[in-house]
N, C-alpha and C positions, 0 to 999 in steps of 0.2 A: 692367321685365323684371329677373329676376335668373338668370344663367347661372354655373353651376359646372362644370369638367371635371375628370376624374382626374388625380393629378399623373403618370400615366405618357402621358397624351395632351396635348403642350405646346400647347392650346389657350387662346383667351382666357377671361377670367371678369371678368365685368363686371355690376354691380349698379347700378340705379337709371337706366339708359339706356333708351331707345325704341328704338334701334339700336345694338348693339355696336360702335362704332367706337371703335379704340385706336390708341394710336401703335405704330407698326412696332416689333417685339420684345418687347412686352408679353405675358406668356403665364403662366397659372398652371401652376406645374411646373417643370422644369428648362427652361432656356432659353439658348442661347448669346450671346444679345445683353445679359443681364442675370444675369450670374453674379458669385459672389463674387471672382473673380479680377480685376474691375473694381474700381478704387479708389474710394473715396467721393468723391473730387473729380472722376473722370470721371462717376460718377453725378449728382453735382451740376452740373456744368458741362452734361451733356447735357439733365438737366430745366429749367434755366433756359432753355436755348437753345430749347426746346418749350414757353415760356411759362409755367411752374411760378413762384409767387412766392416760394416758401420751401422750400428743402431742408434737413433734419436728420438727424442721427443719434439714435435715441432709444432706450435701453436700459430696458427693463421688468423688473421687479423678479419673481423666482420665484415661482409660483403666484398672481400678480394675476389677478383677475378683473374685468372692465368690463363690466356688465350693458348692456342695449339703451341705445344712445344714436346721436348723429348728429353730423355737422360741417357747417359753413358753407363747407367746401371740398372740391373733389375730390381722391383722393389716388391716387399710384402710389407701390408700396412694394415692397421686396424684404426678406425676412428674411435676414441675413448671420450671424446665430449663434443656437443654441437651437432654441426651437419655440414654436408659437401655435395656437390654434384660433380661427378666425374664423365668426361666424354672421351669416349674413343669410338673412330669412324663415326658412325651417323647415330650412334647410340649412347645416350646420356642416363646415367643410374643414381638416384638419390641415396645417399649413404648417411645414415644415422649412428651414434654411439652403439657399438657393438658388432657394426658391419666391416667386414674384412674385403681386402681386394689384393690381387698382385696384378704387377704389370711387369713385360720382358723390358730387357733395355732397348732403347732407339725406337719405341712406340710412341708415335704423336697421340697426345691426347690434351684436353684443356681441363682446368678445375676452377669450381666456383664454391665460395663458402657461405654459410650463411649468416642471419642477422647477428648472431653471438659469436660467428669465428668459428672455429675447430681445433681440435687436439687431436694429432695424430701419431700414433708410433710407427714408426716408418725403419724396417731393416732394407740396407744397400747392399747390392753384391755387383761389383764392379768386374770380378775375374768369369 
């Protein structure tokens, strides 16, 4: 199942899950629990406490495009600077600073980053 919601309606986005079960506060669009006012250290601590294995801050180059690919880990992420486009199945969403998303492991997706690139906080769960 793939579900996307508009940025004006802060409801979950989940890809690859049979049932959309998300951690409290994870939503596509503006969300008071996952905003850029939180520090990376807080984001990291929260993610590790919820069972994520690795938490990183990744800076993506301007204009970078990553064609269809998948990962052997689940992801919860928040864009903290810049913009990106995330494509799952035939749906593409434009994500800006403050927007969050989640992908289950092994979900094929594509990514494209804006003219200024993007910074994304990423929590990965391999188990």
